[in-house]
C-alpha positions in Angstrom: 146.1 286.3 18.2 144.0 288.2 20.8 145.1 288.9 24.3 142.1 286.8 25.6 143.0 283.8 23.6 146.6 284.0 25.0 145.1 284.2 28.5 142.9 281.2 27.8 145.9 279.2 26.7 147.7 280.1 29.9 144.7 279.3 32.1 144.2 275.8 30.6 147.9 275.1 30.8 148.2 276.2 34.5 144.8 275.5 36.0 143.5 272.4 34.1 146.2 269.7 34.0 143.9 267.4 32.1 144.5 269.5 29.0 148.2 268.6 29.1 147.6 264.9 29.6 145.2 264.8 26.7 147.3 267.0 24.5 144.5 269.6 24.2 145.6 272.9 22.7 143.8 276.1 21.8 144.0 276.5 18.1 142.3 280.0 18.3 139.2 281.3 16.9 137.6 280.4 13.6 134.9 282.8 12.4 134.8 284.1 16.0 134.3 280.6 17.5 136.7 278.7 19.8 138.6 275.8 18.3 140.5 273.3 20.4 142.5 270.3 19.0 143.8 267.1 20.4 146.0 264.2 19.0 144.6 260.7 18.6 147.8 259.3 20.0 147.1 260.6 23.6 143.4 259.8 23.5 143.0 256.2 22.1 140.8 253.4 23.4 141.3 249.6 23.1 140.0 249.7 19.5 142.6 252.3 18.4 140.0 255.0 17.9 139.4 258.1 20.1 138.3 257.4 23.7 134.7 258.7 24.2 135.7 260.4 27.5 138.5 262.3 25.7 136.0 263.4 23.0 133.6 264.6 25.7 136.3 266.4 27.6 137.5 268.3 24.5 133.9 269.2 23.7 133.2 270.3 27.3 136.3 272.4 27.4 135.4 274.1 24.0 132.0 275.1 25.4 133.6 276.3 28.6 136.2 278.3 26.7 133.5 279.9 24.6 131.8 281.2 27.7 135.1 282.2 29.3 136.1 284.2 26.3 132.6 285.7 25.9 132.8 287.0 29.5 136.2 288.6 28.9 135.2 290.0 25.5 132.4 291.9 27.4 134.6 293.0 30.3 132.8 290.8 32.9 134.8 289.4 35.8 133.1 286.1 36.1 133.8 282.4 35.9 131.9 279.5 34.2 131.1 276.0 35.1 129.1 273.3 33.3 125.7 272.5 34.6 124.7 269.6 32.4 125.4 268.2 28.9 124.4 265.7 26.3 126.7 264.1 23.8 126.0 262.0 20.7 128.8 259.9 19.2 128.0 259.7 15.5 130.9 257.5 14.4 134.4 256.5 15.6 137.1 259.1 15.5 140.2 257.7 13.7 142.6 260.6 13.7 143.6 263.8 15.4 140.5 265.8 16.1 139.2 269.3 16.9 136.3 270.8 18.7 134.5 273.8 17.3 131.8 275.7 19.2 128.9 276.6 17.0 128.0 280.3 16.6 126.1 281.7 19.5 122.6 283.0 19.3 122.7 286.8 19.8 119.6 286.8 21.9 121.0 284.1 24.2 124.2 286.0 24.7 122.3 289.2 25.5 120.2 287.3 28.1 123.3 285.8 29.7 125.1 289.1 29.9 122.1 290.9 31.3 121.5 288.1 33.9 125.1 288.3 35.1 124.9 292.1 35.4 121.6 292.1 37.2 121.7 288.9 39.3 125.4 287.9 39.3 124.7 284.7 37.4 123.3 283.4 34.2 123.1 280.4 31.9 123.7 279.7 28.3 123.6 276.6 26.1 126.6 275.9 23.8 126.7 273.4 21.0 130.0 271.9 20.0 131.0 269.7 17.1 134.0 267.4 17.3 135.5 266.5 13.9 138.4 264.6 12.4 139.7 264.6 8.8 136.5 262.7 7.8 134.1 265.3 9.2 131.8 265.6 12.1 131.9 262.7 14.6 130.5 264.1 17.9 127.5 266.4 18.7 127.7 268.0 22.1 125.3 270.4 23.9 126.1 271.8 27.2 124.5 274.2 29.6 127.0 276.5 31.3 126.5 278.7 34.3 128.4 281.9 34.6 128.9 283.5 38.0 130.2 286.9 38.7 133.4 286.9 40.7 132.4 287.5 44.3 128.8 286.5 43.7 127.3 284.4 46.4 125.0 281.5 45.6 121.9 281.9 47.7 121.4 278.2 48.5 122.8 274.7 47.8 119.9 274.1 45.5 121.1 277.0 43.2 124.5 275.3 42.7 125.0 273.7 39.3 124.3 270.0 39.3 126.0 267.3 37.3 123.7 264.9 35.6 125.0 262.0 33.4 122.5 260.7 30.9 122.8 257.2 29.7 122.4 257.0 25.9 119.6 254.3 26.3 117.8 256.4 29.0 119.0 254.3 31.9 120.3 255.8 35.1 
């Protein structure tokens, strides 16, 4: 296991208490991509399947962890936040589940790294699939903002915004 994956585990454990409450753990990397897992028992809804909020949280964290590790892999002192996301629940999750970030586009990674080096901030979109033993159950896409440590945001307008989209297009 890499030093960065160990550091990620420690960061989630000490700085993000929700990971403990939901039983989220860093499995590691699979083919270079971040894998997180969570038990159904800590994340059930009234129907006995996985709670949608838990599925979204695990997917969001898998995307965030992907950016966090990418920054460290490239020697950048920066942090990441989510700007916005969409999630599609394809079917109920009936067992323990894991979130796997899809492979990153090399050109998108290059643009992110260059933007951080030149302007102190950049954006990247991350796709995550949440699966259980029966296969893919959730499709997540998030846009993350990476900010160089010590970088100042020029205005409130430049700050990342959170936008929740209703699946039927309602506010």
